[in-house]
C-alpha positions as CSV (number, residue, x, y, z in Angstrom):
1,X,31.1,130.6,-79.6
2,X,31.3,127.5,-77.4
3,X,28.3,125.2,-77.3
4,X,28.4,124.9,-73.6
5,X,29.2,127.5,-70.8
6,X,29.5,127.2,-67.1
7,X,28.3,129.4,-64.4
8,X,29.9,128.8,-60.9
9,X,27.5,129.8,-58.1
10,X,29.0,131.1,-54.9
11,X,28.0,133.7,-52.3
12,X,27.2,136.7,-54.5
13,X,23.7,137.9,-54.9
14,X,21.5,135.6,-57.0
15,X,20.8,138.2,-59.7
16,X,24.6,138.2,-60.5
17,X,24.5,134.7,-61.5
18,X,21.0,135.0,-63.3
19,X,22.7,137.9,-65.3
20,X,25.7,135.8,-66.1
21,X,23.6,132.9,-67.3
22,X,21.3,135.0,-69.4
23,X,24.3,136.7,-71.0
24,X,25.6,133.3,-72.0
25,X,22.3,132.2,-73.5
26,X,21.9,135.5,-75.4
27,X,25.3,135.3,-76.9
28,X,24.4,132.1,-78.8
29,X,25.3,129.4,-76.3
30,X,22.9,126.5,-76.6
31,X,23.6,125.0,-73.1
32,X,24.7,126.6,-69.8
33,X,25.7,124.5,-66.8
34,X,25.0,126.0,-63.5
35,X,27.5,124.4,-60.8
36,X,27.5,124.9,-57.1
37,X,28.6,123.1,-54.0
38,X,27.8,123.2,-50.4
39,X,25.6,125.9,-49.1
40,X,25.5,127.5,-52.5
41,X,23.3,124.6,-54.0
42,X,19.9,126.2,-53.1
43,X,21.2,129.4,-54.6
44,X,22.0,127.5,-57.9
45,X,18.4,126.0,-58.0
46,X,17.1,129.5,-57.6
47,X,19.2,130.9,-60.4
48,X,17.9,128.0,-62.7
49,X,14.4,128.7,-61.7
50,X,14.5,132.5,-62.1
51,X,16.2,132.2,-65.6
52,X,13.4,129.7,-66.6
53,X,10.3,131.4,-65.1
54,X,11.1,135.1,-65.1
55,X,13.3,135.7,-68.1
56,X,13.4,132.8,-70.8
57,X,10.5,130.4,-70.8
58,X,12.1,128.7,-73.8
59,X,14.9,127.3,-71.6
60,X,14.4,123.9,-70.3
61,X,16.2,122.0,-67.5
62,X,18.3,119.3,-69.0
63,X,20.5,116.9,-67.0
64,X,20.8,117.4,-63.3
65,X,24.0,115.7,-61.5
66,X,24.6,115.5,-58.0
67,X,27.7,114.3,-56.2
68,X,30.1,114.7,-53.4
69,X,33.7,116.1,-53.4
70,X,36.3,115.5,-50.7
71,X,38.0,118.6,-49.6
72,X,40.7,118.9,-47.0
73,X,40.0,121.3,-44.4
74,X,42.4,123.7,-42.6
75,X,42.8,121.5,-39.7
76,X,43.9,118.7,-42.3
77,X,40.7,116.6,-42.0
78,X,38.9,115.4,-45.2
79,X,35.3,117.0,-45.4
80,X,32.8,115.7,-47.9
81,X,30.9,118.7,-49.7
82,X,27.8,118.1,-51.8
83,X,27.8,119.2,-55.5
84,X,25.2,119.9,-58.1
85,X,25.3,120.8,-61.8
86,X,22.1,121.9,-63.4
87,X,21.9,122.0,-67.3
88,X,19.9,124.8,-68.9
89,X,19.2,124.0,-72.5
90,X,17.7,126.4,-75.2
91,X,14.5,124.7,-76.6
């Protein structure tokens, strides 16, 4: 099994991403990175906190990376979108 897994957070219900994260951790992965951008950033933070507080207290928050991506909009303009990566590590 891979040592690191990634969960991309979008617009689905939060518990879908919590379940995906828990599944990765229970299958033997030591580290899961929860990634999101734009309006989904707060949902990614919620996912990390629900996993830590409600389901797996032995999971710790590792490195948190924030950044900006440049995307091209449909009108051809370049738009800056914020990104976040939250690392959840088994203790």
